[in-house]
FIFIVO-219797 format. One record per residue: x, y, z of N, C-alpha, C in turn; residue in one letter. Coordinates in pm, whole numbers, plus 50000, padded with zeros to 5 digits. Example, Ala and Ser with C-alpha at 12.3 -4.5 7.8 and 13.67 -1.06 7.14 Angstrom:
BEGIN
513194943150780512304955050780513204967050780a512854977550708513674989450714512905000350787s
This chain:
BEGIN
527104642746274526754656346314525384656546382m524414648946325523074648546384523164643246527k523984632446546524114626646679524714636546778n525664644746729526294654646816525254664446871f524374669346781523344678846824522344672246918f522034659346895521124652346985521734651147124l523024647947129523714646847257523744660347328i524024671047251524074684447308522714688547363l521644685347286520294688547329519954681047457l520334667947460520054659847579520804665347699l522054669447679522844675047789522204687647845f521744696447754521084708847797519814705847874s519064695747826517814692047892518074687048034f519084678048045519404672548176519974683248268l520764692248212521294703248293520174711948346a519164714248258518004722048301517264715448414g517104701848404516454694348512517254695948641i518584694848630519424695848749519294709648813a519274720048728519164733448781517804735648844q516734731448777515404733348832515204725548961n515784713448967515714705649090516454712949201t517574719349165518364726549265517644738349324g516674744049250515964755849299515284752849432i514554741749437513794738649556514674733449670s515894728649636516744722649739517974731049770h518124742749713519354750249733519584753449880q518504757049951518664760550093519194748850176r518944736550129519434724750200520944722750177e521454729050072522854726850036523734739150056k523104751050052523874763450059523194772950157v523974779250242523454789050338524164802250316d523464811750252524034825050231524004832750363f525124838750398525254845750526525174860950511q525974866350421526054880950404525994884750257n525384896250232525394902350099525924916550116v527084919150061527734932350071527704938649932d526824948449913526594953949779526974968649771a527634972149664527914986149630527194989149500t526254998349505525355000649391525425015249350i525525017449222525405031149169524125032249090r523345042449121522055044749054522195056748961i521795054748834521785065448733520315068948707f519755078648780518295080848773517785085248637p518555093748566518075098348436518015086948335e518905077248349518955065848257518115054148305d517595054948429516865043848491517725031248489k518965033148532519955022448523520645020448657r521075008048681521795004448802523034996548762v524144999348827525294990548813525874988348952q526444976348972526904973649107527934962649116g528504961749234529424951149270528904944849399e528784931749401528204924749515529094913049554v529274911449685530024900049739529074892049828i528954879349800528094870349876528974860949957y528754860350087529464850950172528514839450205s529004826950189528094815650209528844803350255f528074794350317528584781350358527934770550272n528704760850233528164749350160527864738550262v526604734150266526164724350365526224710150314l526094708550182526094695150121526624696349979a527174685449925527734686149789526714691249687p527174699549593526314704949488527164707849366a526524707449248527274710349125526984724249071d526074731449137525794745249094525084752749205s525224765849199524544775149290523934786049203i522754791049241522164801749163521854813949250f521834825449185521394838049244520364843849149i519204847849200518154853449115518584866949061d518454868748930518894881148864518084882948737a517164892348740516234894348629516824903848524q517074898448406517504906648290518734915148322n519734908748378520964915848414522114911348328m523074920348311524324916948242525434916548346e526304906448334527384904748430528724906748360f529504916048418530804918948360531894910048420q531644905248544532644896848610531964888648718e532324875948728531844867348836533014858948884v533374860349013534484853149072533984844049183l534464831949186534164822449293535444820249372l535424824949498536614824049585537864829549515n537664840849447538774848049385539134843649245g538494833249194538814828449060537614829848968k537894831748840536814833248743535904820948746e534614823548755533654812648772533074808348638a532644795948632531894790948517530424794148542h529824801648452528484806848478527544804248362i526264805148394525214805248292524184815448336n523954825348253522964835748282521764833448190n520634828648247519474825748163518454837148159d518844848848212517954860448211517084861448335g517024850548410516274850448536517184847148654k518164838548629519074834448734520504834048680r521414836948769522824835148740523254822048806l523674812448724524104799448775525624799148779w526174794848894527614793148910527874778148918i528654772848825528884758348818530264754848876r530254745248966531514740649025531234728049106s532274721449152532114710049242532144715249385e530974719149437530894724849571530894713649675f531804714649771531874705049882531574712550012s531104705350115530814712050243532004720450290p531754733350314532824742550350532214755550400s533044763850466532584776550519533354788150456e532774799950471533414812550430533784812650283e532874807950200533044809250055532534822950010n533024827249894532594840349844532354839849694k531274846449654531024849449512531064864549499i531874869549407531954883949381531554886349236a530684896149215530234898649078530054913449052l530154916848926529854930348878528724929148776k527754938248787526574936848701526024950648664y525114950648569524364962748532522944958548493s522004967748511520604964448483519804977048457a518754975448377517734985748357516434979948416f516174982048545515024975348609513704979048542p512964968948499511654971348438510564972348543s510884968448665509974969648777510784969248906q510114971549016510694970849151511474983249191t512274988649103512895001649128512265011749032m511725022549089510975032149008511635045949018y511645052748905512335065548891511295076348861f511025085048959509925094448946510425108248904m509965112748785510085126748741511505131048703n512375121448668513755125348635513905130748494w512975127648407513085132248268511975141948230n511355148048332510295157748305510905171348275e510155180248207510685193548174511115201248298p512155209248282512645217448393511545226948441a511515229148571510535238448627509255232148674g509055219248643507845212548691507955210548841m506915214548914506935213749060506465200049108q507365190449103507055177149152508345170449193s508315162549300509575157349355510235146949266p511545147649258512325137149193512625126549299r512285114249270512465103449367512905090649296q513525082149373513735068149336513275059949454v512505049349427512095040649537511915026349488w511995017149582511875003049547510644996949614t510144986249553509044978449611509264963949572q509804956149666510204942549634509234931949677g507974935749701506954926649756507104912349704q507374903249798507424889149763508744884549705g509034888449580510214882349515510794891049403k510684904149415511054912249299512324920449315y512974919849429514224927349447515264923249343t515154910949293516134905949195516074913249061s515174922849046515164931148926516224942148933h516674945949054517694956449064518924952249143w518784941449221519894936449301519924921249290l520994915249240521054900649235520864895149377p519814887249398519444883349534518694870149531s517714868549622517074855549638515564857249642f514874851949544513424853049538512734843949641d513464834749696512944825649798512854833249931d511634834649985511444841950110512204835750227l512424822550219513094815750330514604817750330q515154822750221516594825250215516864838950277e517474838950396517724851450467519224853850478k519604866550467521014870350478521104884250537a522284887850582522534901350631522934909950511v522164920250483522414929050369523064942050416f524234945150361524884958050383524994965050249d524524977350243524444984550116525284997150117l526014999150010526635012149980525975016949851k525415028849854524645033849741525255046949693i525655047149568526215059249508525115066249430k524975079249457523885086849395524325101349378f523785108249275524135122449257523875130549383p524695140349408524585148549528523305156949524s522915161749641521735170149651520485162849694g520605149749717519455141749757519805133449880y518785129549953518975120550067518685106350021k519605097350049519475083350013519205075350140v518105067850140517685060350258517635045450225l517985037150324517955022650306517795016050442a517725002750443517594995550568518824997850655n518614998050787519724997850880520235011450921g521465011450972522085023451028523015029650925v522925042850908523825050050819525185051050888l526165043350837527485043350898528325055250855r528255058550729528985070350682528465074950548q528765087350519528375093650393529635099950335k530045095150217531285099650157531015107550029r531605119250019531535127249897532625122249803v532215116749689533175110849596533615120649487l532955131749479533265141849378532225152849385g532275161849290531355173149292529905168749276d529685157449214528305153749183527925139649227s528725133349315528415119549354528705117649503l527765110849569527895108049713527625093249735v528385086949826528165072949862527595072350004e526475065350017525795063550145525965049050188w526515046850308526785033250353525845029450468e525025019150444524075014350544524455000350589y524294997950720524724985450779523564978650852d523424965450830522464957250903523234946550982m522724942951100523374932851183522714919251176n521424918951136520664906551139520104903251002d519804890450978519364886250845517914889550815p517624890650687516254893050640516104887150501m514864885750458514564881050322514844892250223s515214888450101515594898350000514484908249968s513234903549971512144912349930511984924350022y512644923950139512544934750237513674944850225l514584942850128515644952750103515024964850035v515364976750081514714988750029515695000150009a515385008349908516085020849884515045031449850v515205043249907514345054549871515215067049865a515025074849761515835086849738514915098549711v515205109949772514415121849744514995133849817g514325144949800514735157249867514045157750004n514465148850092513745146950218514345154950333y513455158550424513825163350557513305152850654r513715153850781513195144050877512935150351013k511975144251080511735146951222512065134151295k512865134951400513255122951473512645123051612e512035112051650511485110651784512035097751845i512005097051977512535085452048511395078352119t511305065352101510235057552163510565055152311t509605049352383509795046752526510975037452552a511265028552455512375019052472513685024252413s513665036652362514895042652312515155041152164g514235035252090514415033751945514205047251877v515075050351782514945062751707513995060751589k512925068551586511995068551473512295080651387m512565078151260512905088851166511725090751071q511055102051082509845104951006510205114650894l510175109850770510635117850657509485124850586y509835135950519508835143850447509535152750345y508785156450242509285166250145509185180250206e510095189350174510095202650237508765210050226p508065208450111506795215650094505685210150183e505935198650245504935192550333505265194450480d506085204150512506535205850651505385208350747s504325215050702503185217850789502275205650807l502545195050731501715182950739502385171850821k503555174650874504295164250946503515159451067v503025168651149502315164551272501065156451241e500135161251157498945152951132499245139951058p500245140150970500585127750898501075117050995t501995120851081502625111051172501985111151311y500795116651321500105117151451499945103151508r500245101751634500155089251711501255079151678y502255082851601503315073251566504015067751689s504395076451780505075071651902504125063051986k502875067451998501905059752077501705045752018e501645044951886501475032051819502675023051844i503875028651829505095020851849505155015651993f504965024652089505055020652229504005010152264d502795011852210501745002052238502094988352181f502504987852055502794974951992503944967852060l504984975152095506124968852161505694962752295e504834969852368504354964852496503374953252477k502444954552383501414944452360502024931452308e502954932452214503584920652156504514914052257i505164922152339506004916752445507394912952401g507764916452279509104913952225509654927252177v510864930452218511454943152180511504944752028a511304956951981511434959851838512774954351790y512804946251684514004938251652515084945151569p514874957551527515824963851435516424976351499w517544981551447518254992551517517555006051512p516745008451410516005021151401514775018851314n513975029451298512755027951216512525040651137y512505038851004512275050050913510885048850850k510255060150825508995060350750509135070850640q508885066350515509255074550398508095075150299i507505086850278506425088050179506985089950039p506375083249939506835084449801505635086349709v505895091949593504845094349494504535081649416q503225079649391502745068849304503155055049351d503185052949482503515039749534502435029949493f502835017449473501915007349420500845003549521i501235003349649500304999749755500195011349853y499445009249962499365019550065500705020550139a501325009050165502605009150234503294995750220g504594995450254505374983150246506364982650361m506364971250431507094969550556508544965450537e509314972150454510724968750441511374969050580n512354960550600512924959050734513454972350786t512834977150893513254989550956513005001950875g512305000750761512125012350672510835010950592a509745015650649508465015150578508405026050472t508095022050349507805031550242506295031750223i505715043750212504265044550199503865055350100f502625054450055502115063749953501935077750011s502425087849939502265101549989500835106649977n499915098349927498495102049931498045102850076i498805096450167498475096450309499145107950385l499865116350314500405128550375499265138850379v498845142550499497635150650513497845162250610v496965172250598496895182650699495855178550804d495575187350900494675183651009493255181150961s492805188250858491475185650803491455172150732t492465169550653492535156750582492615144950677g493225146950794493345136150892491985130550930f490965138850932489635134450973489025124250878n489475124250754488885115350653489815104250607d491075107550591492035098350527493385100250593r493735091450687494985093450758495865081150751n497065082750805498115072550796498055062650912f497155064551008497195056951132497135041851108v496155037251030496025022851009497225017050935n497625023450826498785018650750500045019350837v500165030050914501285031751006501385019851100n500275016451166500265005351262500454991951192a499834990151075499914977551002501354974550960h502024984350900503384982050852504354980450969e504104987551079504964985951196504814971951254l503584966951261503364953351313504114943051229a504234945551099504964936351011506444935251050h506994945051121508404944051160508644931751246q507604927351317507664914851391507114903351306w505924905751249505184895151179505374896351028f506424889950980506774890750838508254893250822g508774902950900510194906450888511054898350985d510654898151114511394890351213511144875451191l509884871351181509534857551143508804858151010v509144849350920508674850050782508004836950744t506944837950666506194826050624507074816150549e506784803250567507474792850490506884791450350k505554791450344504874789150217503704798850204e503124799250085501984808250060500794804850150s500654792150187499554788250276499664794950414r500854799950445501104806350574501104821550564d500644826850450500734841250428499934849250531h498904843150587498114850250687498944853350812w500044845950834500924848950946501564862750930l501624867750809502044881550785500844890950795h499894889050703498844899050685497744898350791e497354886350833496354885450938496864891351068g498114888251103498704893651225498864908851218f499364913951106499554928451093498214935751101a497174930051040495844936151043495284935851185t495434924751254494914923451390495624932851487f496954933151481497684941851574497494956651541y497284959751414496954973651378495604977551439a494654968151437493354970751500493494973051650l494344965151715494564967151858495184980851885l496114984851799496724998051816495715009151794a494855007551694493825017651669492815017951783e492555006551843491685006151960492265014752072k493585013952088494275021952188494145036852158e494175040452030494135054551988492715059851980v491815052351914490475057351884489365051551973f489685041452051488695036052143488095022752100g487385016652194486835003352173485755002952066e484925013552057483865013751955484465012551816d485575019551794486245018951663486695004651634y487264998251730487754984551714486624975151672y485524975751744484414966751714483724970551583y483714983351549483124987451422483904981851304w485234982351314486054977051205485884961851192k485774955051306485504940651301484134938051238l483164946151274481814944551218481824946551067y482504956951022482574959750877483194948050801e484314942950852484974931950782484134919250790s483424917050901482544905350912481444905850808a480894917650782479854919150680480404915450542e481624919950512482244916750383482504901750370q483024895850477483354881550474482104872950466l481044877250534479784869850528479194870350387k479254882250325478744883650189479504874550093e480834874250107481654865650022481304851050044l481164847350171480854833450206479464829550157s478464838250177477094835250135476954833849985d477854840449910477804839549764478504827049711s479024818949803479714806849763481154808949723g481714820849752483084824149714484014825149834k483574819549947484414819850066485734812650044g486754816950117488094811150102488664807750240e489444797350246490124793850370491324803050392a491574806350517492714814950550494024808550502v494084795450505495304788450464495304784250318m494384789650241494394787450096495494796050035d496514790149974497614798249921497194807949812p496024805849753495544814749646494414823849693k494254825149824493174833449877493384848149843a492294855849853492334870149824492864877949944s493134890649921493594899350029492564900150141s491284900650104490234901350206490364889650303l490654877850251490784865950336492054866350419t493204868650354494474868950428494464879650537f493974891550503494014902750597492884901850700y491634902750651490504904450742490064891350808q489974880550730489584867850791490714862850883k491954865650843493074862350930493014869851061g492684882751055492544890751178491404885651264a490284881951199489154876451273489554863551343w490334855051278490774842551339491564845351467a492424855451462493224858951580492354864951690l491384873051652490454878651750489704867451824h489214857751749488484846551809489424837951894i490634835551844491604827451918491954834152051l492144847152047492484854752170491344853652272r490114854452224488974852852314488924838552369e489244828952285489104814752322490104810652431k491374814752413492414810152506492684820152618v492184832352604492444842652704493624851252664g493574864052706494584873652663495984869852710e496124865152833497454862252885498094850452813e497324839852792497874828252721498224831952577a497394840252517497654844652379498944852752373f499104862352465500314870652464501564862252487r501484853152581502644844752609503004836152487e501994830952419502254822752300502914830952190a502444843152170503034851852068504484854852103v504754857952230506144860652272507034848452245r506554836852286507354824652266507604821852119n506574823752038506634821451893507674830451828y507654843151864508594852651804510034850251851l510194846951977511554844652029512124831451975e511294821251970511764808051924512174808151777l511434815851695511654815351550512224828451494y512814836651579513324849551530514354847451418r514214855451314515074854951194514944841751119f513834834551141513604821851073512294822250994q512004811250925510754809750853509844800450932s508544803150927507594796251014506384791150935v505704781550997504454776450942503324779551039s502114778150992500944780051077500994770451196t501424758351170501494748351277502474752451386e503564759451350504504764351451503824773751548n503024782851495502324792451581501284785451667f500454777251607499384770451680499974761751792i501104755451768501744747151870502094755351994a502554767751973502874776252087501634780252165e500534782852094499284786352163498754774352241v498874762652185498434750552256499254748452384e500544751252378501404749652496500984758952608k500764771852575500464781552682499034780352733t498124776052647496714775252687496324761652740s497094751352706496724737752744495524732452668g495204738952555494024735052476494434727952348m493554718952304493674712952171492954722252073d493684727951977493124737951886492794732251748l492604719151741492274713051612490974718651556s489944719951641488664725251595488804739651549d489584747451624489814761351583490444761851444f491444753651419492094753551288491114749551178m490304739451208489324734851108488304745751077d487804752651180486724762251162487184775951111n488394780251153488804793951123489954795051024w490724784551009491884785350920491744776750795l491044765550805490944756250692489584756350624k488564761850688487224761950631487024774250543q486424772250427486204783550335485064792550382s484044786850446482904794750494483324803350612a482714815050624482974823950737481994820650849f482514819250970481684815551085480944827951135k479884831551062479194844151088478514844351224a477904833351265477214833151394478194834851510n479314828051501480334829451605480864843751608a481054849651490481514863551483480504872951546a479224870851515478164879451570478124878351722l478244866351774478234864651920479404871951985n480544871751917481694879151969481444894151965s480894898951854480614913251840479644918251945l478704909651983477684913752080478234915452221k479504912152239480144915152367480274930252385e480204937652275480294952252278478904958452293s478714966652395477434973552414477134982552294e478174988752242478004997352125477434989552007f477984977651979477484969651867476044965451892i475714961952015474334958352046473394969952018r473814981952056472994993852031472894996851881n474014995351812474014997751667473084988051596y473184975351631472334965251566470864967951596l470584973451714469204977051745468664987551652g469474997451618469065007851523469065002351380i470074994751343470134989051208468954979851182a468444973651286467304964651270466004971651237g466034984951239464824992751209464734996851062l465644992150979465704996950840464404994750764r463704984050791462464981050719461214986050792e461404992850904460274998150982459945012150933v458665015750931458255028950884458815039750975s459065051550918459635062550995458715066551110l457435066051086456485069751191456655060951314e456915047951292457045038651404458395039751476q459425043651403460765043951465461245058151494k460385067951476460775081951489461445084751623f460835080451732461365083351865462725076751886d462875064351840464135057251858465275063851780q464955068051656465985074951576466345088251638l465335095251686465595108251749466455106851873g466165096551952466955094252074468405090952039h468605083751929469975080251887470785092451848a470105103551818470795115851780471005125251898l470605120852017470815129152136472295130452166d472645141352232474035143452274474415132852378f475515126652371476625127252277476415116352174l476155120152049475825110451947477045101951911v476805088851892477855079951846478035081551695n479305082051648479595084251505478825074351418d478925061651448478415051051360476895049651371y476375050951492474925050051509474255062251448i474875073851465474335086151404474295085251253g475345079651194475355077951049474255068351005q474055057551080473005047851046471635054551047e471385063351143470115070751147469935078751019v470975085950980470885094350860470635085950736v471325074650724471125066250606469705060850598y469065058850712467685054050712466685064750670q467135077350667466255088250624466315090550473l467265084350406467465086850263466195084050184a465835093550097464665092150012463355095650078g463375099350206462145102750278462015117950285n460905123250236460715137850232459605142350326s459285134450425458225137950519458695148550618s457725154450689458045164450791458875158150902a458585145350934459355138451038460825136850996e461025133850868462395132350819463145145650828a462485156750789463135169950797463515173050941f462645169351034462905172051175464145164451222q464255151951181465415143951220466685148651148l466555152851022467705158350951468235170651024y467335179551065467755191651137468495187951266k467965177951335468625173651458469995167751427k470095160351317471375154651276472385165651243a471945175951170472815187451142473315193651272f472405195151369472725202151493473615194251588e473815181251561474745173651644476165178951631t476445185351516477795190151484478825178751485n478335166651472479225155151459479705154451314n481005154851296481585155751162481125144451072l481015132451127480715120751045479225118851023y478425123451117476985123451096476635133450986v477265145050990477035155150886477565150450751r478675143150753479195137650628478225127650568q477565119850654476545110450605475405117750538a475035129450591473995137550526474475141950388i475715146750381476265151650253476215140750146a476525128550183476645117850083475335110850053t474345111850143473105104050124471885112450088s471925125150114470765133750083470875138249937l470305130649848470465133149705469685145349657q468495147249708467665158749671467555167849792k468145179649783468185188749897466905197149900i466025195349999464795203350006465105217650048p464285226950007464525241150039464575243350189s463805235050264463775236650410465135233650473e465975225950403467275222150458468435228450382l468145237450291469195243150207470265250250291k469845258650382470805266150463471655256650548a471015246350602471775236550681472805229550593n472375225750472473265218450382474445227350339y474175240150317475245249450278476315250450385e475925248450510476915249150619477945238050609s477645227350534478595216450518479865220850446l479785231550368480965236550297482055241250393l481695243350519482655248250618483135237250711k482675224850693483095214050781484575210550762d485185205250868486585201250862486725187450800d486265186250677486325173550604486375176550456s487435172150390487525174450246486525165850170y486175154250223485145146150159483795153150164l483495159050280482215166250294482205178450204t483275186150203483335198150120483145194549972k483835184249926483745180149786482315176149750e481725167549831480365162649803479345173849809t479455182249912478485193249929478595203249816a479815206649774479995216149664479325210949537l479565198449504478985192849382477455192749389y476905187849500475455186749510474765200349509n475355209949579474765223449580474845229749442l475995228349375476175234049241475145228149144w474915215249156473975208449067472525212649092m472145214249218470725215849252470275230449264q471215239649277470835253749291471655262349195f471305261949066472085269148964472195284148991p471165289849052471155304149076472215308549178e472725298949256473695302549360475095297049331d475335292749208476615286549177477795295749204r477635308249170478725317849191479115318649338t478145318849426478455319949570479145307349620s478735295749569479365283349614480815282549566y481065286549442482425286349390483305296649462l482725307949495483475318149569483855312949707t482935306049773483155301249909484225290449916a484445283149806485385271849809486645274249726t486815286149672488005289149592489255288149679e490275281949626491545280949697491695268749786g490665260449797490755248349879491325237149793i492405231149836493055220549759492465206849790t492325203849917491855190649957493005181449988g492855168549960493885158749987495055160449889f496025151449900497145151449807496675149749662m495505143549643494975141649507494205153749456d494195164549535493545177049496492065174949463k491385167149546489995163549515489075175549509n489225185049600488345196849599488745206349486v490045208349470490505217849368490125213449227e490325200749194490005196349057488505197149031t487685194049131486235195749115485915210549093l486515219249172486265233649161486645238649021w487785234248969488215238548836487205234148730l486715221848741485745216848644484435224548652a483965227248774482715234748791482875249248745l484055254848765484325268348716484155268848564n484755259048494484645258748349483215256548302l482415249948386481015247248350480065258148396a480625269148450479815280448497480245292848418t479635295448302480105305948211480195319848272p479275323148363479255336748415480155338748537n480885328548576481785329748691483215331448642f483845342748680485225345848643485505343548494q484745349848405484925347348261486315351148210p486965360848277488295365148234489395355548277d489065345648361490075336248410489895322248352k488995320848257488695307448206489905300448146k490725307648072491885301348010492865296348115q493065304448218493965300348326493425287948397k492115287748421491485276348487491625263848399v491375265448271491495254348176492925249048175f493905258048171495315253848168495685246248295n495165250848409495475244248536494905230148540t493635228548501493005215448505493675205848407l493915210248287494515201348188495955197648223t496645206348296498035203348335498105192148438a497025189748510497035179748615497005165348563y496945163448433497035149648379498485145448357t499425154548374500835151548344501415141348442a502355133048397502945122648482503655127748606p504005140648611504675145748730503735146148850v502445145748827501485146548937501125132648988h500645132349111500225119649170499155113349082h499185100049070498245093648978496795095849019f496515097949148495135100749190494695114549141e495605124249142495315137449086495045136348937t495865128748869495695126748725494355120148695r493995110248777492715103348758491555112948774k491605121548876490555131548894490465140748771n491625145448725491635154648611491105147848485a491545135548458491045128248342489515126748349f489015123648468487575121748483486785134248451g487255145648498486535158048473486665162448327y487845160248267488005163648125487085155148038l486885142548079485965133748006484535139048015y484135143248135482775148448152482575161448074q483635169648068483535182347997483835180847847l484385169347807484715166547668485695176747610n486805178847683487765189247642489205184047645i489445171947600490805166647597491645173847492f492865177747531493835182947435494735171447389t495555174247288496505164147242497465160247354s497865170047436498765166947547498075158047650q496805160447676496055151747767496025137347716n495885135747586495855122347528497225115647538l498305123347521499645117847541499845113547686k499335121847779499425118347921498605105747951d497475104247884496645092347903497375079947853l498045081147739498795069847686499925065947783m500555075747843501595072747943500965065248061a499765069048098499085062548209498745048048182g498585044248056498255030348024499405020848056t500595026348083501755018148116502215020548260q501385026748340501765030448477501965018048563h502865019148663503145007548748502005003948843q501115013548872500025010848964498845004848889t498494992748928497504984648855496184991948837y495654997848944494325004048937494325015948842s495375024148846495425035848758495675031548614f496525021748595496785016748459495495011948394r494715004348469493434999248416492445010448390n492435020448479491555031948458491885038748325y493165041148301493575047948177493245039548055c493395026548065493085017847951491595017547920r490795017448024489345017648003488895031147946e489495042047995489145055247943489575056447796l490735050947762491195051147623490185044247532l489675032847576488675025547496487435034047472e487035041647573485875050547557486175061747458e487365067647469487705078847381487845074447235l488255062047214488395057147077487045055447007l485965056047082484635055747022484255069346963k485045079546999484815093046950485765095546833n485235098246715486075099746595487105110746610d486715121746676487655132846693488885128446773q488655121946885489765117546968490545106146902y489845097746828490525086946757491505092546655k491095102746582491985108946484493155116046552n492885122446665493965129146739495005118946786m494545107546832495455097046878496255091246761l495615089746645496335085046527497455094746490l497195107546503498205117646473499385117046572d499085112946695500115112546798500935099646795l500415089446731500935075846745502425074646717q502895080546609504305078846570505255085046671d504805094846745505675101546841505665095346979g504885084746997504795078447128505935068747151l506325066347276507305055747306506815042247253p507755033047232507455020547163506325012647230h506385011047361505355003147431503975009447415k503935022647423502655029547407502125028247265q503035028847168502625026847028501995013147009q502655003047062502144989447047500784987847113e500644993747231499374992547302498264999747226f498565011747175497565019247100497165011646974l498135005746905497834997946785496864986446817e497094979946929496214968746966494794973646994s494674985347055493344990747085492654996146960k493445001946870492865006846744492324995146662l493034983846669492594972146595491274966746647a491014969146774489784964246836488624974046822q488944986646793487894997046791487164997446657s
């Protein structure tokens, strides 16, 4: 009996080795062609069930094939119509057979899953009457689609995905590709059928569901752009999607390769993990970027819009082979987004953004933490910004025409394939006739940032030369630089140089400083005035009236900052400031409104009969139905006012498990602070038994540490 178990253990061990070895070599033996999936989504249950058919060719003999499937249950698995021998290890579904070279094989399976990530269900179990959108959306960045759809975590494994999605009626269901038909299956169920013609990596498969409307525009080349929005945001459609057509037309012309997909959708969702995600033909982005015309001045969708669109070529059409090549996605998307923004906002904007990122990269490099662009473990700053800088320098080195031709050749040669850095560089060497070994060593393989070379490039811009001339005066006394600063504020003042002048006045209370501040106010430049709002910490009486005028600027950042500073420094006028800003919401995160509510509660003589209503409004904004940025603002003000209710603490506990990393960490850090307060600690102890299991466990761990 002992020998039997030893043999069984050895067999399992060897089988594991065989399976793990097969992971890295599966693409050499099996080529998946099509994935035809029919999926039903149960939003209230956060559950998915589906039937999927995989068509594939066997290229070389193999004893098993796997499909990535995270924590899924399989009701049926058929190989070429017959029941398959399978092993489900919770991460992969293994199909065991004697596979010989052959074409048109099929695996058909039925499965069910409760996705713990990648597919998110927003507001489906909240109390009736809550004014917040019900949505479902996916985010498969890298290798996570296998949490809701049995697929392939390997970026190099590409297939044509066709999706049929069954969902309760009353909602719009969006996915990659062309909507072929919409079938009503009953009073409460609709099937949406989407078709793709070309292959893509699994991580780019997307689904988004909501109560959406759309505006459709046609690009210069005839591509249909579908711009989606929630009905309550109908007045924000134009500023949110401003320049979308211009960006598309510019990128298609600049890249020189036709947009590779049949249409292009852009879909805003609540509490998205990132700013945006370039799913094939269907960008999903955070609705924090849905703005009105005032919000556009401070926080708009233009950069994310251009970045995710550029990915349709760089990442979706051609895909990295390995992590060392990740800059081929992010560096290219960042660089081409900058070129598009240059087209929209001008050359000064382009060089300013390069200057800002160069400062960050130089600081990282000088601290000894520099990273190579081709380091597979590099940070986002390196992949995105240093990668973009490498392309900027390369374009200057080989010339614009050679660069464009190389990019065109690269995209056409490797379309729908996986690529390496060497593949791209080889194309640039062909068109330019240059040996780029030194370029690769200095810009792609070296951890240090080539700051001097970057500075020399930046100095090609007259604007940067002028800016550096003013920035170089930071250590010079105001008396000596007064005339130069004053001249920099002359009409027509440059946004960035004007801001630099204002920042150099910070902390100076001389008559000369007041004179320059007044001139800065009178420029009526939105961003110069915003610099005053954020840098003038102590408002002198001589500038009070000027500073009060900031409350009327077309900037929610300026309004928020000015309201707080004025309220703090002039207690006698608090009522007038609150009256002047009542009813202003601000961005999607309600930055002005939540500040106003907090200041109202801290001003006893203002609207005393409305205090309960104001309190109820502010405390309600911590609920999970609201955008996490709104919740963060509300939590912050409640902490400052020390007025958490039991419901606020329950909402905070929910936040400790949120899918967005930054907000989750914020809630966890705030919880640690509140546990230092005996009152809140006791309130949390009282709530503990009624919390969901994960929240209970997390609270127990924090209580043990407190």
